[in-house]
C-alpha positions as CSV (number, residue, x, y, z in Angstrom):
1,M,-2.1,-10.9,26.0
2,A,-0.5,-14.4,26.0
3,D,3.2,-14.8,26.5
4,V,5.3,-15.7,23.6
5,K,6.1,-18.9,25.2
6,D,2.4,-20.0,25.4
7,V,1.9,-19.6,21.6
8,D,1.8,-22.8,19.7
9,W,4.1,-21.8,16.8
10,D,3.6,-25.1,14.9
11,A,-0.2,-24.3,14.7
12,V,0.5,-20.8,13.7
13,M,2.8,-22.0,10.9
14,A,0.3,-24.4,9.7
15,D,-2.7,-21.9,9.6
16,S,-3.9,-21.1,6.2
17,R,-4.0,-17.4,7.0
18,F,-0.4,-17.5,8.0
19,Q,0.5,-19.5,4.8
20,S,-1.4,-17.0,2.6
21,L,0.3,-14.0,4.4
22,R,3.8,-15.6,3.9
23,R,3.1,-16.4,0.1
24,K,1.8,-12.9,-0.6
25,K,4.6,-11.2,1.3
26,T,7.2,-13.4,-0.5
27,I,6.0,-12.9,-3.9
28,F,5.8,-9.0,-3.4
29,L,9.4,-9.0,-1.9
30,W,10.8,-11.0,-4.9
31,V,9.1,-8.6,-7.2
32,L,10.6,-5.6,-5.5
33,M,14.0,-7.3,-5.4
34,V,14.0,-8.3,-9.0
35,F,13.0,-4.8,-10.0
36,S,15.7,-3.2,-7.6
37,M,18.5,-5.4,-8.8
38,T,17.6,-4.9,-12.6
39,Y,17.4,-1.2,-12.1
40,Y,20.9,-1.4,-10.1
41,F,22.7,-3.3,-12.8
42,V,21.5,-1.2,-15.7
43,L,23.9,1.4,-14.6
44,P,27.3,-0.5,-14.7
45,L,26.0,-2.6,-17.8
46,G,24.7,0.6,-19.5
47,A,28.0,2.4,-18.8
48,A,30.1,-0.5,-20.1
49,Y,28.1,-1.3,-23.3
50,F,26.4,2.0,-24.2
51,P,28.7,4.7,-23.0
52,H,27.5,7.0,-25.6
53,V,24.1,7.2,-24.2
54,F,25.4,7.7,-20.7
55,Q,27.7,10.6,-21.9
56,I,24.8,12.7,-23.3
57,K,25.0,16.1,-21.7
58,I,21.8,17.3,-20.0
59,W,23.0,20.5,-18.5
60,G,26.6,21.8,-17.8
61,V,28.7,18.7,-16.3
62,L,25.3,16.9,-15.9
63,N,24.8,13.9,-18.0
64,V,22.5,10.9,-18.4
65,G,24.9,8.6,-16.5
66,L,25.1,10.8,-13.5
67,L,21.4,11.4,-13.5
68,F,20.7,7.7,-13.8
69,A,23.1,7.0,-10.9
70,L,21.4,9.8,-8.7
71,S,18.0,8.2,-9.7
72,Q,19.0,5.2,-7.9
73,F,18.4,7.0,-4.6
74,V,14.9,7.9,-5.7
75,V,14.1,4.4,-6.6
76,A,15.4,3.1,-3.3
77,W,13.2,5.4,-1.6
78,A,10.4,4.6,-3.9
79,V,10.7,0.8,-3.1
80,A,10.8,1.5,0.5
81,F,7.8,3.6,0.3
82,C,6.0,0.9,-1.9
83,Y,6.7,-1.8,0.8
84,E,5.6,0.3,3.6
85,R,2.2,1.0,1.9
86,R,1.7,-2.7,1.2
87,A,2.8,-3.8,4.7
88,S,0.7,-1.3,6.5
89,G,-2.2,-1.8,4.2
90,Q,-2.3,-5.4,3.7
91,F,0.4,-7.5,5.5
92,D,-0.2,-6.0,8.9
93,V,-3.9,-6.3,8.7
94,L,-3.5,-10.1,7.9
95,A,-0.9,-10.4,10.6
96,K,-3.2,-8.8,13.1
97,E,-6.0,-11.1,12.2
98,I,-3.7,-14.0,12.9
99,V,-2.5,-12.7,16.3
100,V,-6.1,-12.0,17.4
101,A,-7.2,-15.5,16.4
102,F,-4.3,-17.2,18.4
103,H,-4.6,-15.0,21.3
104,Q,-8.2,-16.1,21.8
105,Q,-7.2,-19.7,22.1
106,E,-6.4,-21.4,25.3
107,P,-2.7,-21.2,26.2
108,R,-1.0,-24.4,25.7
109,R,0.3,-26.3,29.0
């Protein structure tokens, strides 16, 4: 395997496969971030503007607001799981193709 110093990083960044990988990953991460931030900010905004909804009792002291707050842990894990699945299924495959292609080239001098 070539040493990291021997890789032509400008050529890697200019490669269309790398650009495609970067674009796909960036779009996917933006979608995850927008979803996460929206879900996160629904709690304080909902509690401020719709307290009657968040105060609905579910069971004992458990209400909609508390369940929604606890669901954020589930959503965080779901986002992490979703990213892991996409990364190992698509991003890592594309990255490995790029690595293999550039390791087959002559080391730069």
